[in-house]
N, C-alpha and C positions, 0 to 999 in steps of 0.2 A: 519103639523109638518115638512114635507119635505121643504115646501116653507119658513117656519120660519128659518130653518137651513141654507137654501140657502141665505136668506137675511142677516143672521148673519155672514156667511162666507164672503159675499160681503163687509159688513161693516168692517170686520176684515182686509181684503185685502186693502181696502181704507185707514184704519188707519195705516197699515204698510207702505204704500206708502207715507203717509204724514210725516212719520218720516225720519230723515236724515239717511244715511248709518250707521253712528256711533251709533245712537240710536237703529237702528235695531239690530246691533251686541250686544249692551248692553242688550236689552230685550231678545234677542235670547239666549245668554249664561246664563242670569238670569233664563230663562225658563228651561234650562238644569239642573241648580243647584237645583231649587225648585222641579222639577220632580224627580231628584235623591234623594233629601232629603225626599220626601214623600214615595218613594219606600223603602229606607233604614230604614225608621221609622216603616215599617210594621213588626209585631212580627214574622210572618212566614218566614221572610228572615234573622232572627237573631238566633244565638246560645245562646246568652245572651243579656239581655237588656242593654241599654246605654242611657245617657241623650240626649234629642232632639238636644241640641246644638252640641254634638259630631257627630250626624248623619249629621247635616248641615255642620259641619267642614269637614267631610270625603267627602261629595258630592261636596263641593266647591274645595277641594284639588284635587279630581279626574277630574272634568271638567277643572280646571286650569292646569292639569298635573303637580302638584307640588309634592305630595307624603308625605307631612307632615301629621302625624296622631296623634290623641289624644287617640285613642283606637286601639287595635290590629285588623286589618282587618280579619285575620284568626280566631282569638278567638271570635270575635263579630258577624261575619256574616257567615251563611252557604253558600253552593255553589251557591245558588240563589242570595244571597246578594253580594257575590264576583263577580258574573257575572254582576250584576248591576254596581258595581264599575268599572269593566273592560270596559263595554260599555260606561260609562261616560268618562273615560280617552281616549278611542278611539275616541269618538266624539270631545272631547276637543283637541286632538292631530291633527286631520285632519282639524278642523275648522268648523265654523257654516255654514250650507247650502252647504258645499263642495260636499258631497255625493249626495244631492238632485240635485244640479246643474249639476253634472256629469251625472246623470240619464237622465236629460232633454236633455243634449247634445247628449247622446247615442241614444235617440229616435227621437228628432226633429232636431238635429244638429244645433240648435240656442238657444241662451239664451237672456232673456229680458234685456232691458237697466237697469232695477232695479237690477237684479241679477249681472250684470256686475259692477255697481257702488258699490254694497255691497262687492263683492269680491276684488275690487281694494282698498277698505277701509281696509279690513282685511289683504290682502297680498300686501306688497310693492314690485312692480315688475319694473325692468328696461324696457325701451321702446323696447328693442330688443326681448322681450318675450311676446307672446300673451296669453290671458286668456285661450283660448281653449287648446293650447299646454301645458300650465302650469297645468291645471286641469287633463288632461289625464296622464301626467307624475306623478302627485301627487298620484292619485289613483293606478296606475299601480305599481309605486315604493313602495308604502305603502304595497300593497298586497304581492308583491314578497319578500320584506324584512321581513315581519311578518311571512310568511309561512316558509321561509328559517330559520329564528330565532327559530321558533317552532321545526323544525326538528333537528337543532343543539342542542338546549336545551334538547330535548328528549334523544338524544344520551348521552349528558353529564350527565344528572341526572340518567339515567339508569346505566351508568358507576359508579356512586356514590352509587349504590345499591338500588335505588328506583324501585318499580314495574312499569310496563307499565301503569296501570290504574291510579296510583298516579302521575307518571311523565308527562302524556299527559296534564293534566289540568294545572299543575304548569308551564309547558313549554309554553302553549298558553298564559297564564296570564302574565308571565314574558317577553315573546317575545314582546307582544303588549306594555307592560309597558316600556320596554327598548327603543323600537323604538320611542314611543311617548314621551320619556324622562319624564315619569310620576313618576318614583321612588317608585311605590307601589310594595310591596313584600308580599308573603304569609309566609315568614320566619320572625319571630319576631326579630331576630338578624341581619336582612338584609343578606348580603353576606359575613359577617365576617368569617364564617366557611369555606368559599371557597377562602380565601385570597391567598392560594398557588396553586389554581387550574388554570393553564394557559388557559385551554380550556374555562372555564366559564368566566374568565376575558376577553378573546378575544371576545366571543359571545356578551357580554354586551357592550363592547367598540365598536365593529363593528356596532351593531344596533343603539347605542346612537349617535355615530359620523355620521352615515348615516342619521338619523333623524334631528340632530342638524345643520348639514351643510346647510340644507334647500333645499326646492324643486326648488328654483331658480337655484342652482348649478346643481341639477339633470337634470332639464329641459334643461339647457344650454349644458350639456354634451351629452344628448340624441340628441339634435338638431345638435350638432357638429359632432357626429358620423353619423347621417343620411344625413346631408348636409355639405359637406366639405367646402362650401362657408361661412358657419356660423362661426363667430368668438366668442370666449368666451368673455362674457361681463366683463366690468370693475368691476362690483359688484362681480362676481365670483372670480376674481383675488384678490380683497381686502379680501374677506372672507377666501380664502385659505391661503394667506400670514399671515393675522391676527390670524387665528386659530392656525397655526403651531407655530408662535412666542409665543403666550400666553400659549399654551400647553407645549412648551419647557420651558418657564419661570416657570410655576407651577411645572413641573417635577423636575427641578433643585433645587428649594426651598425645595420641599418635600423630595427629595433624600438626600440632604446634611444637612438640618437644622431642620427637624422634628425628635425628638428622638424616637417617636413611630414607625417611618419608618426606621430611621438610625440604630436602634437596631436589625433590621432583617438582614438576611444574604442572599447573592447571588441573585438568581432569585426572591425570595419572596420580597426582598427589592425593586428591579426594578419594579415588578408588583404593589406593594403597592404605590410607588411614581407615577407611570404612571396613575394608576386607580383613585387615589384621585384627581389628576390634571384634568383628563378627566371628572370625574363625576361633578366637579364644573364648568368646561368650557361648557360642553354639557347640563348642568342643569338636568341630568338624576336622580340625587339624591340617587343612590345606594352608599354604602360604604363598604370597606373591612377592614377598620381600624376605631376605635372609635374616632370620632371627639371631643368628650367630653374630651379626654385625651391630645389633642393638646396644645402645648405651644402658648402663646399669639401672637407672630409674625406670626405663621402659620395660626392662626385663621383669622388674618388680610389679609394674602395673599389669603386664600380661599374666604374671603368676597369680595375681589377685583375681583377675577375670577367669582364669582357668580354675582357680580354687572355688569360686562361686558356681560357675556353670550356668545352666539354664533351667528348664522346667522338669519337675518330677513326671514320671510315667511318659517320658518321651525317649528319643534316641540319644539325647545328650547326657554327658556325665557331670561331674562336679558335685559340690555340696548341695546345690539347688537354691534358686531364688527364694522359694518359700521358706526354707530353713533360715536363710539370712534375714528374711522379713520377721520371722518369729523371734529370733534372737535380738534383733534391733528393737522390736516392740517391747520385749521384756526390759531391755535397758531403758527405753524411753519411759515406760510406765513406772519403773523403779525411781528414776530421777524425779519424776513428777509426783511421786508419792501415791500413785493410784494403786488400788488393790486389784483392779481388773486389767488384764493385758489386752489392749485394743489396737487395731490398725484400720484406718479408713472408716472409723466410727463403728467397727464391728468387733465384738469380743472373740478372741481366739480361744478355743477349748483347751483346757489344761492338758488333756491327753496329747494333743498336737504339740503343745509346748514342751512336754517331756520328751517326745520323739525328736523334736528339733534340737533341743539342747544336748541330748545324748548324741545325736548325729554330729553336731558341731564339735563337741569335745572329742569324740572318737576319731572323726575325720582329721582334725588338727593334730591329734596324737600320732596317728599313722604317718602323716606327712613328716612330723618331727623324727620319728624313729627310722623312716625310710631314708631321710636325708642323713641322719646320724650314721646309719650303716654304710651308705655310699661314700661318706667322707673318709671312712676307714679303708675301703677297698679301691677307691679311685683317686686319681691325682688331679682331677679337673678343678677349676675355680668353684668356690662355694655357691655362687649365684647360679652357675650352670647346673650344678647338681640339684639345687633346690628347684630350679625350673623343670628339670627332667622328672623329678619325683612328683611335682604338682601335675605335670602333663600326663604321667602314667596313671596316677590315682584318679585324676579327673577324666580319664579316657579321652584325652585331647589329641595327642599325637604330634604336637609341635615340639621342636627340639632346636637347640643351639648348635647341633652337629656332633654331639658326643655319643650318641646311641651306639653307633658301629664300633666305637673305641672302648666300650665298657668291657671290663673283665668278666669272667664266667660268673663270679660272685655278684657283680653288679647287674648282669643280665638276669640272674635268678631273682634278685630283689625286685627289679622292674617287672618281671613276669608276675610275681606275687602281687605287686601293687596294682597292675592292670586287672588281674582277676578279681581282687577285692573291689576295685572301682566299678567293674561291671556288675558284680553281685550286689553292691551297696554295702557300706561299712556296717550298718546295723544288722542287715541280713547275714553278713559274714560272721559277725559277733554272735548272733543268735544260733547260727548253724554250728559254730564251734563249741560254744559254752552253754547252750540251752540245756536245761535239766528236764527230766521226765516229770510231768505234773501229777501229783498225788492228791488224794482227798485230805490227807493229814497235813496241816500247816503248823509249823513250829511257832511258838509264841515268841514274838519279837518285842523287846522292851524299848519304848521310846526314850530318846535322850536328846537334850537340846544341843545345838552346835552353833557356835558363833561364826558368821560368814561375813 
C-alpha cells in the first residue's frame, strides 16, 4: 500500500510538472473550490440546508475573494461552516501555493524552478523585486495587518455593545475578509448599520487599501526602508498615482451626485462617499449604503471603478490600474504621434504593452458575453445585470440586490465569472488554450493590415 501511494504521488508530481504554470493555477484554484464545495455541503457544518448550487456559489465566491452570496453565510452555516468560508477566502487572498512556498523557503532557503515559474505566473512583478523578498513581505504583511485588524475590530465591536465572546469571532472573520478584499460578512445587512461609525469605517478602509495596493508596493517600501539605495519602482508610482486619482474621482461623484449620499449630513455624508468609492476601487465589496437605491449614473460610475480595480499582485480584483495606465499611454502616444509609449517620462516595455492590451480586450470581451448571457436568462434591468457581471469578474462583491434572485443558469454564469476573475483573464485564457511548445515553428507570412 505504501509503495502504491508513493508511485501514485510520483505520477501526480509528474503530471503537475507537465502542465503549464497557468494550467497549474487553474487546477489549483479549482481544487480549492471543489474542496470547499464538498465541505460546505456537509450537513453538520450547516444551520439550515441549501441547494448544492448555492454551496458551490459560496465556495467559488470565497476562493475568488468576491463576496457575492446567494444565501446568508451567517444563517446557513454554523461556526464550522463559517470557518471553512474564512479559510477559503484566506487561501484565495494570499494566492495558490504562496504559503507552501514560503514554508519551503523558511526551511531550505531555496525554491524549485517549478515553484518560481508558478509564482511568476500568478504574481506580476517588476524586475527590481525578487521572488524571495516578495514572498516574505507578503506573508509578514498579511499576518501583521490581519492581527492588527482583529484587535481594532474587537475594540470597535465591544464599544458597540457586543460581548467579548461574540466580538472575537466576528473580528477575526471580518479582519481577514477586509484585508483579502473578500467582502464576506456575518451581518446580513453588511455594514449599513455602521454607516456613521468612523472607527469601523476606518478599520475596513485601512485593511482593504492595504491589501488592494498590493504586495509589490509593500515589498518596494520595505526594501526602500531597509536599503536606502533601493528606489521605488515605476510600478509602485503608477499604482499610487492611479489609485489616488480614481479614489478622488469616485468620491467626488458619490458626494455630489448620488442622492442616497447627498441626502446625508456632515460627517456621515463624507464617510458614505469615501467608503462607497473605496469599496469599489479596492474590490472589498462591503457597503454602508444600499447600492440598489443608486441612480443610474452612479451605478455606471461604480461599474467603471469595479472594472478598473486596484493593484496587480494584491488581494484586489479588476482589470488593474497598471493595465489602464498602459492602454491610456498607448492612446496618448498615438495621438501625439510619438513612436515610444511613455508615462511619467518613462518608456513602457512593449512586452508589458502587449500584456496590457490583451488583458484589456479579453476582460472587456468577457464582460460583454457575461452580460449577454444573463440578459437571456434573467429578467432584471440591464444596468443591474451589467453591475452584477462587473462585480463578479472584478471579484468585488457589490450588488444591487439581484444575486439571490438569479436563476440556476444565472448563478452558473456568475460562478464562472468569479473563477475567471480570481484566476485572471489572461491566465484563464492561457490555461484553456495554451499549446505545447515544440522546437519546430511554422513559417508565418507577414501581411499588412489597415487599423
